[in-house]
C-alpha positions as CSV (number, residue, x, y, z in Angstrom):
1,M,51.7,-13.8,60.8
2,Q,50.7,-15.6,57.6
3,P,47.7,-14.4,55.4
4,T,45.0,-17.0,55.0
5,Q,43.8,-18.2,51.5
6,P,40.1,-17.6,50.6
7,P,38.0,-20.7,50.3
8,A,37.8,-22.5,47.0
9,G,34.0,-22.3,46.7
10,P,31.4,-19.5,47.4
11,D,31.7,-18.2,50.9
12,P,29.3,-15.5,52.3
13,Y,32.1,-14.3,54.5
14,Y,34.0,-12.9,51.5
15,G,30.8,-11.8,49.7
16,F,31.6,-13.5,46.4
17,A,29.7,-16.2,44.5
18,G,29.7,-17.8,41.1
19,C,27.7,-16.1,38.4
20,Y,24.4,-17.9,37.8
21,R,25.2,-18.2,34.1
22,H,29.0,-18.7,34.5
23,P,29.6,-20.5,37.8
24,D,33.4,-20.4,37.4
25,R,33.4,-16.6,37.5
26,L,33.2,-15.1,41.1
27,T,31.4,-11.8,41.4
28,G,30.2,-9.5,44.1
29,V,27.4,-8.0,42.1
30,R,23.8,-9.2,42.3
31,C,20.7,-8.5,40.2
32,V,18.6,-5.9,41.8
33,R,15.4,-7.8,40.9
34,C,16.2,-11.5,41.6
35,D,19.3,-11.2,43.7
36,R,21.2,-13.7,41.6
37,P,25.0,-13.1,41.3
38,I,26.0,-11.8,37.8
39,C,29.4,-11.4,36.3
40,P,30.5,-8.3,34.3
41,E,29.4,-10.0,31.0
42,C,25.9,-10.6,32.3
43,Q,25.4,-7.2,34.0
44,R,22.8,-5.0,32.4
45,P,22.6,-1.4,33.6
46,A,19.4,-0.5,35.4
47,S,18.1,2.8,36.9
48,V,19.7,1.5,40.2
49,G,22.4,-1.1,40.1
50,F,22.4,-3.9,37.5
51,Q,19.9,-6.6,36.3
52,C,20.5,-10.0,34.9
53,P,19.7,-10.8,31.2
54,D,16.7,-12.9,32.1
55,D,15.0,-10.1,34.1
56,V,15.8,-7.6,31.3
57,R,14.1,-9.8,28.8
58,A,11.1,-10.4,31.1
59,G,10.8,-6.7,31.7
60,A,10.9,-5.9,28.0
61,A,8.2,-8.6,27.3
62,S,5.9,-7.1,29.9
63,V,6.1,-3.6,28.3
64,R,3.3,-3.0,25.9
65,Q,4.4,-2.1,22.4
66,G,3.3,1.3,21.2
67,R,0.6,1.4,18.4
68,T,-0.4,4.0,15.9
69,V,-4.0,5.2,15.4
70,V,-4.7,2.3,13.1
71,G,-3.1,-0.3,15.3
72,A,0.2,-0.7,13.5
73,P,3.4,-1.1,15.6
74,A,4.9,2.3,16.3
75,R,8.4,1.9,15.1
76,T,10.7,3.5,12.6
77,Q,11.6,1.3,9.7
78,P,12.4,1.8,6.0
79,P,9.3,2.1,3.8
80,Y,10.0,-1.1,1.9
81,V,6.5,-1.3,0.3
82,T,6.8,2.3,-1.1
83,W,10.2,1.5,-2.5
84,A,8.9,-1.8,-4.0
85,L,6.0,0.0,-5.7
86,I,8.2,2.7,-7.2
87,A,10.7,0.1,-8.4
88,G,7.9,-2.0,-9.9
89,N,6.4,0.9,-11.8
90,I,9.8,1.9,-13.1
91,V,10.7,-1.6,-14.2
92,V,7.4,-1.9,-16.1
93,Y,8.0,1.4,-17.8
94,L,11.4,0.4,-18.9
95,I,10.0,-2.9,-20.3
96,T,7.4,-1.1,-22.3
97,G,9.9,1.6,-23.4
98,L,12.7,-0.7,-24.4
99,G,10.6,-3.6,-25.8
100,P,10.1,-4.2,-29.5
101,G,8.2,-1.3,-31.1
102,G,8.6,1.0,-28.1
103,S,10.9,3.8,-26.9
104,L,11.4,5.7,-23.7
105,I,9.5,8.6,-25.1
106,D,6.6,6.6,-26.8
107,N,6.1,3.3,-25.0
108,T,2.5,2.6,-26.1
109,N,3.3,0.3,-29.1
110,T,4.8,-2.6,-27.1
111,A,2.8,-5.8,-26.6
112,L,2.9,-5.5,-22.8
113,F,1.4,-2.0,-22.9
114,R,-1.5,-3.2,-25.1
115,D,-2.0,-6.3,-23.0
116,W,-2.1,-4.4,-19.7
117,E,-3.9,-1.1,-20.3
118,L,-7.5,-0.7,-19.2
119,V,-10.0,-0.8,-22.1
120,P,-13.6,-1.2,-20.8
121,N,-14.7,-2.9,-24.0
122,V,-11.9,-5.5,-23.8
123,V,-12.5,-6.1,-20.1
124,G,-16.2,-6.6,-20.7
125,Y,-16.0,-8.7,-23.8
126,Q,-13.0,-10.9,-23.0
127,H,-13.5,-10.8,-19.2
128,D,-9.9,-9.6,-18.9
129,Y,-10.3,-8.4,-15.3
130,L,-6.6,-8.3,-14.6
131,R,-6.4,-5.1,-16.6
132,L,-8.1,-3.3,-13.8
133,V,-5.0,-3.7,-11.8
134,T,-2.2,-3.9,-14.3
135,A,-3.2,-0.5,-15.9
136,A,-2.1,1.1,-12.6
137,F,1.5,0.1,-13.3
138,L,1.6,1.5,-16.8
139,H,2.6,5.1,-17.6
140,L,2.4,7.2,-20.8
141,G,5.8,8.7,-21.3
142,P,8.6,9.9,-19.0
143,L,6.8,13.0,-17.6
144,H,3.8,10.9,-16.6
145,I,5.8,8.3,-14.6
146,F,8.0,11.0,-13.1
147,L,5.1,13.0,-11.7
148,N,3.4,9.9,-10.3
149,M,6.5,8.4,-8.7
150,F,7.6,11.7,-7.2
151,A,4.1,12.0,-5.6
152,L,4.4,8.4,-4.3
153,Y,8.0,9.1,-3.0
154,T,6.7,12.2,-1.1
155,I,3.5,10.9,0.5
156,G,4.2,7.1,0.7
157,P,6.8,6.7,3.4
158,P,5.1,8.6,6.2
159,L,1.8,6.9,5.5
160,E,3.5,3.5,5.4
161,R,5.0,4.1,8.9
162,V,1.7,5.1,10.3
163,M,-0.4,2.4,8.7
164,G,2.0,-0.5,8.7
165,W,3.0,-2.3,5.5
166,W,-0.1,-4.4,4.9
167,R,-2.7,-1.7,5.7
168,Y,-0.8,0.8,3.5
169,L,-0.6,-1.7,0.6
170,A,-4.3,-2.4,1.0
171,V,-5.2,1.3,0.7
172,Y,-2.9,1.7,-2.3
173,L,-4.4,-1.3,-4.2
174,L,-8.0,-0.4,-3.3
175,G,-7.4,3.1,-4.6
176,A,-6.0,1.8,-7.8
177,L,-8.9,-0.6,-8.2
178,G,-11.4,2.0,-7.2
179,G,-10.1,4.3,-10.0
180,S,-10.3,1.5,-12.6
181,V,-13.9,0.5,-11.5
182,A,-15.0,4.1,-11.8
183,I,-13.7,4.3,-15.3
184,L,-15.4,1.0,-16.1
185,L,-18.7,2.2,-14.8
186,F,-18.9,5.7,-16.1
187,G,-16.1,6.1,-18.7
188,D,-15.9,5.8,-22.5
189,V,-15.9,2.1,-23.1
190,R,-13.6,2.5,-26.1
191,Q,-10.9,4.7,-24.5
192,P,-7.7,3.1,-23.0
193,V,-6.6,4.4,-19.7
194,V,-3.3,3.9,-17.8
195,G,-1.6,5.3,-14.7
196,A,-1.0,5.0,-11.0
197,S,-2.8,8.2,-10.1
198,G,-5.9,6.4,-8.9
199,A,-3.8,4.7,-6.2
200,I,-1.9,8.0,-5.4
201,F,-5.1,9.9,-5.0
202,G,-6.2,7.1,-2.7
203,L,-3.1,7.9,-0.6
204,F,-4.0,11.6,-0.7
205,A,-7.4,10.8,0.8
206,A,-5.7,8.5,3.4
207,A,-3.3,11.3,4.4
208,L,-6.2,13.8,4.7
209,V,-8.3,11.5,7.0
210,L,-5.3,10.6,9.2
211,S,-4.3,14.2,9.5
212,R,-7.8,15.0,10.7
213,I,-7.4,12.3,13.4
214,V,-3.9,13.1,14.5
215,G,-4.6,16.8,14.6
216,F,-1.9,18.0,12.2
217,N,-2.1,21.3,10.3
218,T,-3.7,20.1,7.0
219,R,-3.4,23.4,5.1
220,L,-0.4,22.3,3.0
221,L,-2.0,18.9,2.3
222,V,-5.3,20.4,1.3
223,I,-3.6,22.9,-1.0
224,T,-1.6,20.0,-2.6
225,I,-4.8,17.9,-3.1
226,G,-6.6,21.0,-4.5
227,I,-3.9,21.7,-7.0
228,N,-4.0,18.1,-8.2
229,F,-7.8,18.2,-8.6
230,V,-7.5,21.5,-10.5
231,F,-5.1,19.9,-13.0
232,T,-7.4,16.9,-13.1
233,F,-10.4,18.9,-14.3
234,S,-8.7,21.5,-16.3
235,V,-6.0,19.7,-18.3
236,P,-7.3,17.6,-21.2
237,G,-6.4,13.9,-21.5
238,I,-6.4,13.3,-17.8
239,S,-8.8,10.6,-16.4
240,K,-11.1,12.5,-14.0
241,L,-12.9,9.3,-13.1
242,G,-9.7,7.5,-12.2
243,H,-8.7,10.2,-9.9
244,V,-12.0,10.7,-8.2
245,G,-12.6,6.9,-7.9
246,G,-9.2,6.4,-6.3
247,F,-9.7,9.3,-3.9
248,V,-13.1,8.0,-2.7
249,L,-11.9,4.4,-2.2
250,G,-8.7,5.5,-0.5
251,G,-10.8,7.6,1.9
252,L,-13.2,4.7,2.6
253,A,-10.4,2.3,3.1
254,T,-8.8,4.6,5.7
255,L,-12.0,5.1,7.5
256,A,-12.3,1.3,7.7
257,L,-8.8,1.1,9.3
258,L,-10.0,3.6,11.9
259,G,-13.0,1.5,12.8
260,W,-15.4,3.8,10.8
261,T,-15.2,6.6,13.2
262,L,-13.5,10.0,13.3
263,G,-14.4,10.7,16.9
264,S,-13.5,8.6,19.9
265,R,-10.8,6.0,19.1
266,Q,-11.5,2.4,19.0
267,P,-9.3,0.4,21.5
268,L,-6.3,-1.1,19.7
269,T,-7.3,-4.7,20.2
270,D,-8.0,-7.7,18.1
271,R,-11.5,-6.4,17.7
272,L,-10.2,-3.4,15.7
273,R,-8.1,-5.7,13.5
274,T,-11.2,-7.8,12.8
275,I,-13.2,-4.7,11.8
276,Q,-10.3,-3.6,9.5
277,L,-10.1,-7.0,7.7
278,A,-13.8,-7.4,7.4
279,S,-14.3,-3.8,6.1
280,L,-11.5,-4.0,3.6
281,A,-12.8,-7.3,2.3
282,G,-16.3,-5.8,2.1
283,L,-15.0,-2.9,0.0
284,L,-13.3,-5.4,-2.3
285,V,-16.4,-7.4,-2.7
286,V,-18.4,-4.3,-3.6
287,L,-15.9,-3.4,-6.3
288,V,-15.9,-7.0,-7.6
289,G,-19.7,-7.0,-7.7
290,L,-19.8,-3.7,-9.6
291,T,-17.2,-5.0,-12.0
292,L,-19.1,-8.2,-12.8
293,W,-22.3,-6.3,-13.3
294,R,-20.8,-3.7,-15.6
295,T,-18.7,-6.1,-17.7
296,Q,-21.8,-8.2,-18.3
297,Q,-23.6,-5.1,-19.4
298,I,-20.8,-4.1,-21.8
299,R,-20.7,-7.6,-23.3
300,T,-24.4,-7.6,-23.9
301,D,-24.2,-4.2,-25.6
302,L,-21.4,-5.4,-27.9
303,L,-23.1,-8.6,-28.8
304,R,-26.3,-6.6,-29.6
305,Q,-24.2,-4.3,-31.9
306,L,-22.7,-7.3,-33.7
307,D,-26.2,-8.9,-34.1
308,G,-27.4,-5.6,-35.6
309,A,-24.5,-5.4,-38.0
310,A,-25.2,-9.0,-39.1
311,A,-28.9,-8.2,-39.6
312,S,-28.0,-5.2,-41.8
313,S,-25.8,-7.5,-44.0
314,V,-22.7,-5.7,-42.8
315,R,-20.0,-8.3,-42.2
316,P,-18.6,-7.6,-38.7
317,P,-15.0,-8.5,-38.0
318,S,-14.8,-12.1,-36.8
319,S,-12.2,-12.2,-34.1
320,T,-11.2,-8.5,-33.8
321,A,-14.6,-6.9,-33.4
322,V,-13.9,-5.9,-29.8
323,D,-10.3,-5.1,-30.5
324,E,-11.3,-2.6,-33.1
325,A,-13.9,-1.2,-30.8
326,G,-11.5,-0.8,-27.9
327,E,-7.9,-1.2,-29.0
328,N,-7.7,0.8,-32.3
329,Y,-5.0,3.0,-31.0
330,S,-4.6,5.0,-34.2
331,G,-8.0,6.6,-33.5
332,V,-8.0,6.9,-29.7
333,I,-5.8,9.0,-27.5
334,T,-4.9,7.1,-24.4
335,A,-6.1,8.9,-21.2
336,V,-3.7,9.0,-18.3
337,E,-4.4,8.8,-14.6
């Protein structure tokens, strides 16, 4: 008795068929969802049997991605923004420390340091608004930058994962700008101020607000923030206004990300994203408006002083009047944030 040969093509009698993606490969396995034949290369393990690649992709697309309390994708990824901010601050410090006239111990005499530090008189008279942001990337000596970058390294990554990169960056920059605007509004118009602490205190406020929502034990965080505020108000030479302004703006920005509520959660929809963008933009507009009002006031006061000096037959400095009022570093100790 001679054995018969199987048919050349698919035959239900033998239970084999060509894979729907590779017709030349016979297989006896079928997708549990669509019943299409799948070869070993196309088989994807399922809870029962195997699925084809198309059904696996369709199933993954139908699964709603997890979101954090502020609507950011719930996924683990490296904190790239935090690393970039730390790297940027360090690079700026090295430039001011290794540039002409500076050193890593005393970096205040370089041109970049003088051009970037926040001096309210200079901002008002020359309309040099960029200093409100650039001052947050300057640091006064190695201890200053070490403390600020260590704090950023500690608190930044977990916040970035919860907020998502753009929300986290928005809170950081608004905290920095809030500290600068507070100095501009209420500080000594002649005293230069530098440091990233306004932004870092903004992150402190963000962590405190989010911990309240998530329900974490905030005791350690409250102690850390309390210690920082004790140092702020007890150690001379630290900008109190910069720290308080950054903390207030960071808290407000985080509340904006939460839809301005600490109670019932807003649905994580496009409506929440609209509220977030509109609220963050509104905070920025308020800061810009306060800045323009205050700088105009500072400029008016300086021009009045110059007119008074001219009326008293005292020759005012022609082109360096404001520089001497705000940038005479030999007579002013730079405050640090």
